[in-house]
N, C-alpha and C positions, 0 to 999 in steps of 0.2 A: 816445508812446515815450520811455522814459527814456534819457538820454544814454549811459550805460555800455552798455546793451543794444544800442544802435545799431551798435556795433562789436564785439560779442561773437563769438567763434568757440568753439563748444562741443565738448568731448570727451564723447560720449554713452556712458554705461556702464549696463549692466543688472546691478546689484550681486548679485542672487541667483545669476546665472550666473557672473559674473566671479569671485566668491569660492568657487565650488564648493559652494554651500549645498545642504542637503537639499531634495528636491522637494516635501515636505509639511511643514506646521507641526509644531513640536516638541510633545511631550507636556508638560503643565504641570510635571511633576516634573523635566524635563530642564534642565540648566544652560544659561545663555545662552552662545551662541557669539560671540566677539568678532571676527567676520570683517571688519566694516567697516574695521578698522584696516589690513587688507591694501591698501586703496586708497591709504593714505598713502605707500607705497613706489612708487607710480606717478604721484604728483603732479608730480615733476620731469620725468618722461617726457612728461606732457601739456603742461607749459610749454615744453619743448624742441621739441615738435611745433609749437608756435606758438599753442596754444589759450589762451583767457583765462577759460574757465569749465568747470565740470563739470556736465553735465546728467545727473542720476541717474534711473534707473528706480525702481520702487517700493521703498521701504525700510520701510514700515509693516507691522505685524503682519497676516498674511494666511494663508489656508488652504493655498495652493500657489504659484502663479506670481507672486503679488504684486498682481495686478489683481482679486483677490477679498478685499479688505480686511475685517478684522474689528475693528481698533482703529486709528484714524487718529492717536491721541495716543501711540502706543507704537512704538518701533523693533522690527522683527521680531526675535525672539530668535535666529533663525538668523543674523542679521547683527550683533547686539550690543544695546546699550542707549543711553539718552540721553547718557551720558557719552562713549560711542564717537562718537556723532554730533557732540557739541560739540567733541571733539578733531579730528575730520575738518574741521569748519568752520574751526577755528583754524589747522590746518596748511595748508589750502587758502588761507585769507586771507593767511597769511604769505608765500605765493608769488604773491599777486595774483590768485588764482583765485576767482571767485564760484561758488556752488553753487545750482542750481535743482532742485526736487523734482518728482516725478511724483504728481499728485493724482488719485485715481480717485473722482470725485464723481457719476458717472452711475449707478453700481451698487455693490453691496457683496456680500461672501460670505454664504452662508446662515447661518453661525454668528455674524454680526454681532448684537450683543445686542438692538438694537431689532427686528430681524427675528424673533429667537427669541421676543421678547415679543409680536409681532404674531401669530405662529403660536399661541402659548399663549392669547392673548386673543381671537382671532378677528378677522374683517374689520371689525367695529364698534369695536374697541378703539382707544384713543389712539395706541398704537404703530403700528397698521396704517395710520394716516394718512401715515406716512413712505414708504409704498410704493404702487405702482400695482397696484390689484386689478382683475382682469377677472371680473365677475360671470358672464358667459356661460360662461367656461371654468372658473370656480370655483377660480381660482388666481391667484397674483401674477405680474405681468409680469416677464419676464427680458430680459436684454440679448442681442439678436440670437440668441435661441433657446438660449443657454447656461444650463442649469438651475441651475448654481452661482452665477450672477451675477444678483442680484435688483435690479431697477430702482428707483431712488429716485423719490419723487414731488416734483418740483421746484416744485409749487404750494403745498407745505406750508411755512408760515413757520418751523417748527422745523428743517426741513432746511436752509433758507437760513441760519439762525443758526448751526447746527452747522458748516456748511462755512466760513463766515466765521471762526468760532472756530478751526477747524483750521488754516486758512491763516495767521491771525495768530499762532498759537502757534509755528509753525515759523519764520516770519519773525522773530519775537522772538528765537529761538534762533540766528539768523544766516543763514538761507537768504536768497537774493537774489530768488527768483522761483518760479513754478510752471508746469509743463507740465500742462495739464488734459486728462486722458485722455478719449477719446470725447466731446469737447466738441460735436461735430456732432449727438450724440443728445440734447443738453440744450437746452431752449429758450433762445434768445439773451437773452430777458428775464430769465432767472434770473441770468446773469452780470452783466447790467446793474444788478441789485440788489445782488449780493454784492460786486463789485469796488470800488465806492465806499466801502463799509464798511471793507474791508481797506486800501484806499489812504489812508484817513484816518490810520491808524497807520503805514503804510509807503508813502509817496508815490513812492519810487524802485523799488518792486517791479515785476517784469516778469511778464506773464501770457501764456503761449503756449497756444493752443487747438488740439487735434488735429482737423484737418479732412481729409477724404479727397476728397469731391466737393462739388458744389454751388457756390453763389455766395460765394466767399471774402470778397470785399470787403463785400458786404451783411451777412454774418454778423458780420464784425469790427466794422462800424459799429454794428450793433444791440446787440452784446454788450459793447462797450468793451474787447475784448481788444487787447493790444499786438501780437500776432503770431499767425499761423496756419501750420500745416504745409503745405508746398507739394508735395503728392503729384503734381499734374499735371506739374510740372517734373521730379520724380524719374522718373516713367514715361517722359517724352519723351526724357530724356538717354540711358537705356540702350536704349530701343526704337528710336530713330532711328539709333543705332550698329549695332544688330543687323540691321535690315532690309536694307540701310541706306536711310534716308529722312529726310533733313534737313529736308524740308518739314514734318514733324511737329514737329521742334524749333523751326523758325522760327515756326510758328503758336503754339506754347506760349510762346515768348519774347515774342511780341506780347501775349498774354494776361497774361503775367507782368508786363509793363510796367504794364498797367491795375491789376493787383493792388497793385503798388508805389505807385501813386497813392493808394491807400486805406489800406494797412497794410503794415508791414514783414514779409514772409513769412520763415518759418524753412525754409531750404533744406537738402537732404541728398541723398546717393546711397545711403544705407544707414541702417537703424535696426533696432530689436529685433523688428519685425514683418514684415520682408521678406527675401527671398533676398539674400545678400551680392552686392555688385557684381561681384567676381571670378568668382562662379559664374553670375551672371545674364548676363554678356556672352558672346556666342558666340565672340568672339575676344579673348583676354586683352590683346592689344596695344592695344585701345581703352580700357584702364583709365585711362591718362593723359589721353586725350581727355575722358572723362567728368569727371575732376577739374578739367581746365582750364575747362570750362563752369561747374561748381559754384562755383569760386573766383574767377570773374571777373564773374558776374552779380550783380545787386542782391539783397539779403536778408541773413539771419543764418545762416551755414552751421554745420552740425555734422558731426563725423566720428564714426562709430559704432565703438566700440572693436574693434580687430582689422582694420577696413578699412584703417587706415594701415599694416598689415603685409600687405595683400592676402590676408587670411584668406578661405577659402571656406566656404560653408554654404548649404544649401537649406532653405527653409521648406516644411513639408508640412502639409496640412490634415487633421490627425489629432491624437489625444491625444499630447502629447509632441513634436509636430511642430515646435516652436520650439527644441528643445534644441540643434540643430546651429548655429543662428545666435546662441545665447546661451551660448557656451562659457566654461569656467574659464580664467583667465589664470595663468601661473606666478607664483612668489613675487616675481620681479623682472624688469626688462627684459632683464637679462643672460641669462636662460634662454629667451628667445624664439628660434625657429628662425632661422638666419642668412639664409635666402632671402627673408625679409620686409623686410629693412632697406632695399633699394633703393626699395620703395614708400613706406616711412617718409620717406626723404630727398626723394622726389618731393613728398609732402605738405608737408614743411617748406619747400621752395622756393616752391610755389604759395601756401601760407599766408603766407609771407614777402612775396611780391609783394602780396598783399591788404593786409597790415598796413602796407606801405610806401605804399600808395595807399588810404587809408581811405575815400575817396570812392566806391570800388567798392561799398560797402554800399548806396549810393543809386543806383547806376548803372542807366541804361536802356539797352537793347540795340537796335541797328538791324541789319538784315540787308543786307549790301552785295553779296553774291554768293550764289546758291543753286542747287544741283543735288542730286540724290539722294545723292551721295557726297561732295560738297564744300560747304562753307559758309564764308563770311567774314562775321563780325559785328563790331560795334564797341560796346564798353561805355563809356559816357560819363556824366559828371556834373561840375558845377562847372568847366566849360570845360576839362576834362581828358578824355582818352580812351585806350583800349587796343584796338587791332584784334586780332582772333583769327581765324586761318585754320585750318580743320581739313579735312584730306583723309583720308577714311575708306577709300579704295581700298587694297586689300592689294597690288596689283601695280604701281602707279605712284606717282610723286610729282608734285604740281602745283606748279611753281615759282610764287612770288608774282607774277612778271611775266607769267604766262600767265593769270591770273585776268582776266575781262573788264575790270574796272576797273584794268588793269595799272599805269597811271601813278600812280594814287592810292595803291595798296597798295605798289608798289615804292618810292615816295617815303617811305612810312611806315617801311619798313625802313631807309632811309638816315637818317631823322630820329630814330627812337626805337625803341620796343619793338614787335615783331611776333611773334606766335606762329606759327611755321612747323611744321606737322604733316607729318612725312616718312612717307609711306605711312600705315600704321596703327601705326608703330613708335615714333616719338619726337615730342616737342614741344620746340621751342627758343625760349625768350624771348631775343631778341638785342637789345642796346641799342648800336647803332653809330651814330656821328654823322657820320663823313666817310669818304672813300675810304682814308685812312691806316689807320683802325681796321678797315675791311673787309679791307684787305690783311693786317693782323695776324691777323684772324680766320681767313683762308684759311691763313696760315702755321701756325696752331695745330692744324689738323686733319690727320689722317694721309694718307699717300699722296702720290705725285708730282704736284705742281702748281707751275707756274712755276719748275721746277728745285728745288723743296723736297720733301724726303722726311722723314717721321717714322716710321720702321719700328716704333718702340715703341708706337705708338698716339697718341692726341691728347694735347696738352699741356693737361691739365685746369685747371691753375693759370692759364694764360693765358686759357683760355676763360672761367673765372670772372671774371677781371679785366675781360673784355669784356662781361660780363653774360649769358653763354650758360649756360643751365642744362641739364644732360643729363637726359634722360628716356628710359630704354630698358629692355629686358628681354633681357639677354645681349649679349655682345660682338659677335656676328655682326650682329644687328639694329642695334646702335649704329654699326658700321662702314658698314653699308648706308645708314643715315640720314645719316651725316656725308658720305658720297659725294654723296647727293642735295642736301644743304645746300651743298656746294662748287659743284655745278653751278648752283644758284640764285644763289649769290654771283657766280660768273663771269658769269652772264647779266646781273646788275645792273651789273657793271663794264664790260660790252661796249659 
């Protein structure tokens, strides 16, 4: 693992969708569209979100959605050209953002030149060696039954040389790393041969492999990858909140610890291939809970563009079924709908917490309390730790002192940070060190308590001074959650 990647937080963007590009490749006579430059107007937005890198979806010449590449050495004309890419790299670098690219090296589009040569020359031709041919079926193997995606033959030395050349070419132009699409479909031995060749020229490059199931640790060890996508954790986060069943999350976090022992996983709650978190959750009030888990467990997190604004979108298993989760963005952040900014600020706070505590990238989690609807976990590394308590019940709030390990968790509130989840509504990181600070916290919240009344609502400036971060969806839920928080604080002072 390279040192910079250890603490990366990625803003994941699907450029063809983000820029509103055509759904199919341009005709040869069509002029290049310089849409890649649209991303430059969003780089400050990514920095302000707290991200340190831009994880790009496919940008190379392709037939349609980008995962049917036809020329790995050319920027898709729907997005621009090499000069546009160089400028994006320069502008990102000026802001301290690294850029990782999406490499589709398991398969290619049918108009890929080598495949056209294989069709013309027949199965015995030199070009045909690049692809997997099924004599029984009398046709070339495709990726997961998709006719347009022809599987490469990873036993062919020319394919290995080609992939190494592509990777090196774009790293030479300023890319910092690669996401390897459908890595799980490629023999681990292939990457074990390719990556050392590329690392000879770029020892600091980062390589992320897409894994969905299987033995993550074993594949990473055999392939030499720096990271793998953590789909198990993605599923457990939203599923445990929907059911609710935190036993699923607890089991997955234990497995996640074992993965961390072997490789630094890339964690997420959304990407270009899945239904968006805001649509996936049965109760939108769990949105903050999901983010709290993502941004306090070990790994390398990414935020999929639009999720930071609580965008909705459902993936459908049909042609064009990804369109809703790969939308176009406006020309500038100022044109985003106003109702998404609370989610953006929530992301900022939780990402800020992670960046203030960089050891969270290596944190292991232990479960200290577990029930279907409540869980208390502790993320720890380097003799530091953060306790997280989540109560997913919609009807009640579980004060910290009522958790079975009441003394330990209550003391954590007095000593330092504790995430209190009020119902399914809010999460409060509170950093109070003594009873004087607790009293100030109580005075900052609305409503009559100890003779104090704040009819205008909470004193947000005072709350921020005390380390309290607001997470809510609407003033009613905020007021209810603050009332629950006051009750918990009073109980601690009793």
